[in-house]
C-alpha positions in Angstrom: -5.4 -46.7 -9.2 -2.8 -44.3 -10.6 -0.6 -44.9 -13.6 1.8 -46.9 -11.5 -0.9 -49.3 -10.2 -0.9 -47.7 -6.7 -4.2 -47.3 -5.0 -5.4 -43.7 -4.4 -8.0 -43.1 -1.6 -10.3 -40.3 -2.8 -12.8 -38.1 -1.0 -12.6 -39.7 2.4 -13.0 -38.2 5.9 -10.3 -40.0 7.8 -9.7 -40.2 11.6 -6.5 -40.5 13.5 -6.7 -44.3 13.8 -7.0 -44.7 10.0 -4.1 -42.4 9.5 -1.9 -44.4 11.9 -2.7 -47.6 10.0 -2.0 -46.0 6.7 1.3 -44.6 8.1 2.3 -48.1 9.1 1.6 -49.5 5.6 3.4 -46.6 4.1 6.5 -47.2 6.3 6.5 -50.8 5.2 6.3 -49.6 1.5 9.3 -47.4 2.0 11.3 -50.2 3.6 10.3 -52.8 1.0 8.5 -54.9 3.5 5.4 -57.1 2.8 1.9 -55.9 3.7 2.7 -52.4 2.4 1.0 -49.6 0.5 2.2 -46.2 -0.3 0.1 -43.5 1.3 -1.8 -41.8 -1.6 -4.8 -39.6 -0.8 -6.8 -37.2 -3.0 -9.4 -34.7 -1.8 -9.5 -36.2 1.7 -10.7 -34.4 4.8 -8.0 -34.4 7.6 -9.2 -31.3 9.4 -8.4 -31.0 13.1 -6.7 -34.3 13.4 -3.7 -34.9 15.7 -1.0 -36.1 13.2 1.9 -34.8 15.3 5.2 -36.6 14.8 3.9 -38.8 12.0 6.2 -39.6 9.1 4.8 -39.0 5.7 8.0 -39.1 3.8 7.4 -39.7 0.0 3.6 -39.7 0.6 1.0 -38.3 -1.9 -1.6 -35.8 -0.7 -3.5 -34.2 -3.6 -5.8 -31.3 -2.6 -6.2 -32.6 0.9 -7.5 -30.5 3.8 -5.4 -30.3 6.9 -7.2 -27.2 8.3 -6.4 -26.7 12.0 -4.7 -30.0 12.3 -1.9 -30.7 14.8 1.1 -31.4 12.7 3.8 -30.5 15.2 7.0 -32.3 14.2 5.4 -34.1 11.3 7.7 -35.1 8.4 6.6 -34.5 4.8 10.1 -34.8 3.3 9.9 -35.5 -0.5 6.1 -35.6 -0.3 3.6 -34.4 -2.9 1.1 -32.0 -1.4 -0.1 -30.2 -4.5 -3.1 -27.9 -3.8 -3.5 -29.0 -0.2 -4.8 -26.6 2.5 -3.1 -26.1 5.9 -5.1 -23.1 7.1 -4.5 -22.3 10.8 -2.7 -25.6 11.3 0.0 -26.1 14.0 3.1 -26.9 11.9 5.7 -26.2 14.6 8.9 -28.0 13.7 7.3 -29.8 10.7 9.7 -30.8 7.8 8.7 -30.2 4.2 12.2 -30.5 2.7 12.1 -31.1 -1.1 8.3 -31.4 -0.9 6.0 -30.4 -3.8 3.8 -27.7 -2.3 2.6 -26.0 -5.5 -0.7 -24.3 -5.0 -0.8 -25.2 -1.2 -2.3 -22.7 1.3 -1.0 -21.9 4.8 -3.2 -19.0 5.8 -2.7 -18.3 9.5 -0.6 -21.4 10.1 2.1 -21.5 12.9 5.3 -22.7 11.1 7.8 -21.8 13.8 11.1 -23.7 13.2 9.5 -25.6 10.2 11.8 -26.5 7.3 10.8 -26.0 3.7 14.3 -26.1 2.3 14.5 -27.0 -1.4 10.7 -27.3 -1.5 8.7 -26.3 -4.6 6.0 -23.7 -3.8 5.5 -22.2 -7.2 2.2 -21.8 -9.1 0.5 -25.2 -9.7 0.3 -25.8 -13.5 -0.6 -29.5 -13.1 -4.1 -29.0 -14.7 -2.9 -26.7 -17.4 -2.2 -23.0 -17.4 -5.8 -22.1 -18.5 -7.6 -24.6 -16.3 -6.1 -23.9 -13.0 -6.2 -20.3 -11.8 -4.7 -21.2 -8.3 -2.0 -18.8 -7.3 1.4 -20.0 -6.0 1.6 -21.1 -2.4 0.1 -18.6 0.1 1.2 -17.8 3.7 -1.2 -15.0 4.5 -1.1 -14.2 8.2 1.2 -17.2 8.9 3.8 -17.2 11.7 7.2 -17.9 10.2 9.6 -17.7 13.1 13.0 -19.3 12.4 11.4 -21.0 9.4 13.8 -22.3 6.8 13.2 -21.7 3.0 16.8 -22.3 2.0 17.0 -23.0 -1.7 13.2 -23.2 -2.1 11.4 -22.3 -5.3 9.1 -19.4 -4.2 8.2 -17.7 -7.5 5.1 -15.5 -7.0 4.5 -16.9 -3.4 2.2 -14.7 -1.3 3.5 -13.8 2.2 0.9 -11.0 2.7 0.4 -10.2 6.4 2.8 -12.9 7.6 5.0 -12.5 10.6 8.6 -13.4 9.7 11.2 -13.5 12.5 14.7 -14.8 11.6 13.3 -16.7 8.6 16.0 -18.0 6.3 15.6 -17.5 2.5 19.2 -18.1 1.7 19.6 -19.1 -2.0 15.8 -19.2 -2.6 14.2 -18.1 -5.8 11.9 -15.3 -4.6 11.1 -13.6 -7.9 7.7 -11.8 -7.8 7.0 -12.8 -4.2 4.7 -10.5 -2.2 5.3 -9.3 1.3 2.3 -6.8 1.5 1.6 -5.8 5.1 4.0 -8.5 6.3 6.3 -7.9 9.3 9.9 -8.8 8.8 12.8 -8.9 11.4 16.1 -10.6 11.2 15.3 -12.2 7.8 18.2 -13.8 5.9 18.2 -13.2 2.1 21.8 -14.2 1.2 22.0 -15.4 -2.4 18.3 -15.2 -2.9 16.8 -14.1 -6.3 14.6 -11.1 -5.6 13.7 -9.8 -9.0 10.2 -8.3 -8.9 9.7 -9.1 -5.2 7.3 -6.7 -3.5 8.4 -5.2 -0.1 6.8 -1.8 -0.7 4.1 -2.1 2.0 6.0 -4.5 4.4 6.9 -3.4 7.9 10.7 -4.1 8.1 11.8 -3.7 11.7 15.5 -4.0 11.5 18.2 -2.3 9.5 19.9 -5.6 8.5 16.8 -6.9 6.7 16.2 -3.5 5.1 19.8 -3.3 3.8 19.5 -6.7 2.1 16.3 -5.7 0.3 17.8 -2.3 -0.7 20.9 -4.1 -1.9 18.7 -5.8 -4.5 17.6 -2.3 -5.7 14.1 -3.0 -4.5 11.9 -0.4 -2.7 11.1 -1.3 0.9 8.3 0.0 2.9 7.8 0.8 6.5 4.2 1.1 7.8 3.9 4.6 9.5 3.5 4.4 13.3 1.9 7.0 15.5 3.0 7.8 19.0 0.5 6.9 21.8 -0.3 10.6 22.3 -1.1 11.0 18.5 -3.3 8.0 18.6 -5.2 9.3 21.6 -5.7 12.6 20.0 -7.1 11.0 16.8 -9.4 8.7 18.9 -10.7 11.8 20.7 -11.5 13.5 17.3 -13.1 10.3 16.1 -15.3 10.0 19.2 -16.5 13.6 18.7 -17.2 12.8 15.0 -19.3 9.8 16.0 -21.2 11.6 18.8 -22.0 14.6 16.6 -23.0 12.3 13.6 -20.2 13.8 11.5 -20.9 17.5 12.3 -17.8 17.9 14.4 -14.5 16.2 15.0 -12.9 14.0 12.4 -13.4 10.4 11.2 -10.4 8.1 12.0 -8.8 7.0 8.7 -5.5 5.2 9.1 -4.9 3.2 6.0 -1.8 1.0 6.2 -0.6 2.3 9.7 1.2 0.2 12.2 -0.9 -0.1 15.4 0.5 -3.4 16.5 0.6 -3.9 20.2 -1.4 -0.7 21.0 -3.8 -0.7 24.0 -7.2 0.2 22.6 -9.4 -1.3 25.3 -12.9 0.1 25.2 -12.3 2.7 22.6 -14.9 3.8 20.1 -13.8 2.8 16.6 -17.3 2.8 15.1 -17.2 3.5 11.4 -13.4 4.0 11.5 -11.4 3.2 8.4 -8.5 0.9 9.3 -7.8 -0.7 5.9 -4.6 -2.8 5.8 -3.5 -1.6 9.2 -1.1 -3.7 11.3 -3.1 -4.6 14.5 -1.3 -7.7 15.5 -1.3 -8.2 19.3 -3.4 -5.1 19.7 -5.6 -5.0 22.8 -9.2 -4.3 21.6 -11.1 -5.7 24.5 -14.6 -4.3 24.8 -13.9 -1.9 21.9 -16.7 -0.5 19.7 -16.1 -1.6 16.1 -19.5 -1.2 14.7 -19.3 -0.8 10.9 -15.5 -0.5 11.1 -13.7 -1.0 7.8 -10.8 -3.5 8.5 -10.3 -4.9 5.0 -6.9 -6.4 4.6 -5.8 -5.6 8.2 -3.4 -7.9 10.1 -5.2 -8.9 13.3 -2.9 -11.8 14.2 -3.1 -12.5 18.0 -5.3 -9.3 18.5 -7.6 -9.5 21.5 -11.2 -8.7 20.5 -12.9 -10.3 23.5 -16.2 -8.7 24.4 -15.8 -6.3 21.6 -18.8 -5.1 19.5 -18.1 -6.2 15.9 -21.6 -5.8 14.5 -21.4 -4.5 10.9 -17.6 -4.6 10.8 -15.8 -5.7 7.6 -13.1 -8.3 8.1 -12.7 -9.2 4.4 -9.2 -10.4 3.6 -7.9 -9.8 7.1 -5.3 -12.0 8.7 -6.8 -13.7 11.7 -4.3 -16.2 13.1 -4.6 -16.4 16.8 -7.5 -13.9 17.0 -9.0 -13.8 20.5 -12.8 -13.5 20.3 -14.6 -14.8 23.5 -17.7 -12.8 24.2 -17.4 -10.7 21.0 -20.7 -9.5 19.5 -21.4 -10.0 15.8 -24.2 -9.8 13.3 -26.5 -7.0 12.1 -26.6 -3.4 13.4 -30.2 -2.8 14.5 -32.0 -0.7 11.8 -29.2 -0.9 9.3 -28.5 -3.4 6.5 -25.0 -4.0 7.8 -23.7 -7.3 9.3 -20.3 -8.6 10.3 -18.4 -9.8 7.2 -15.3 -12.0 6.7 -14.9 -13.0 10.3 -13.8 -16.7 10.8 -15.2 -17.8 14.1 
C-alpha cells in the first residue's frame, strides 16, 4: 500500500492479459465506478509486451521496464513514470503530455509523432540528491521525428546521437541539454530557454535550425563530411596500412566525421578509429571491422549484415535499428580482443 491506501504491485513480470485486466480496473477507477483500482506498478517487467493503444492516463509506473515494448498510440497523459526504461521501444504516436518522466530512459526508441508536451523530464531527485545519481531523461540514439516537447521541462536532458526531424521544442526549458553527435533538421526552438545547451558537436542540417541556436548566442557544430572520392582515397591508404602491418599507407582516423548514408560494402576498416562518427544508415554489409574503434558512434539503422565485427568496440554507440544478420562477433584468433558493447 502507498500512503493513500492504494495497492502497489511490485517486482512482477506481467503479460498482456494481466495488463488488459489492470487497464480495465484503472479505467473504472478514473470514472469512479465500482470494481476499480488505480494502476500502480513498481519495478515491474513489461519488456516486449504489445501495449499499443492502451490508456494509462494517471497511472503510476515506478522504475518499470518497457524495453522493446510495442507502445504505439499508448496514452500516458498525467502518468508517473519516474525512473522507467523504454529502451528500443516503439512509441510512435504515444502521448506523454504532463507526465512525470524524471530519470526515464529512451535509448534507441522510435518516438515519431509522440507528444511529451508539458512533461517533466528533469533529473530525478525523488531519493535525495546524494542517493540518486541518475541523470535526467536520456534519448540517446532515439528517433524524434515530429515529436512534440512543447513547454516541457528538459533541464540537463541527454539527446546524444538522437535523430531529430521537425521536433518541436517551443517554450521548453532546455537549459544544459546535450545534443552531442545528434542530427537536427527543421527543429523548432521558438521561446525555448537554451542557456548552457550543448550543440557544439551536433550535425545541424538546415540553416533555419542553425540560426535559432546561434540567435541564443550558442556555438553550433557541424560534423565534417568528406566527399566520396576523399573517403575512397583514405580507405585505400588504410588498406595499404593494414596489408603492410603499418609500414606503409596511413591508418584511417576519422573522429567525429559524418559518414551517414555512405556505401562502405566490403571495405576493410580493420583497426580503424571511427570514434563518435555519424554512421547512421551507412551500408557496411560484409565490411571488415576487426578491432575497429567505434566508441560513441551513431550507428542508427546502419547495415552490418555479414560484417566481421570480431574485436570491435561498440561502447556507448547508438544502435537503434542496427541490422546485424550474419554478422560475426567474438574473439580475434590469437589476440585478447573480443567484440564489446554490441547489443544483439
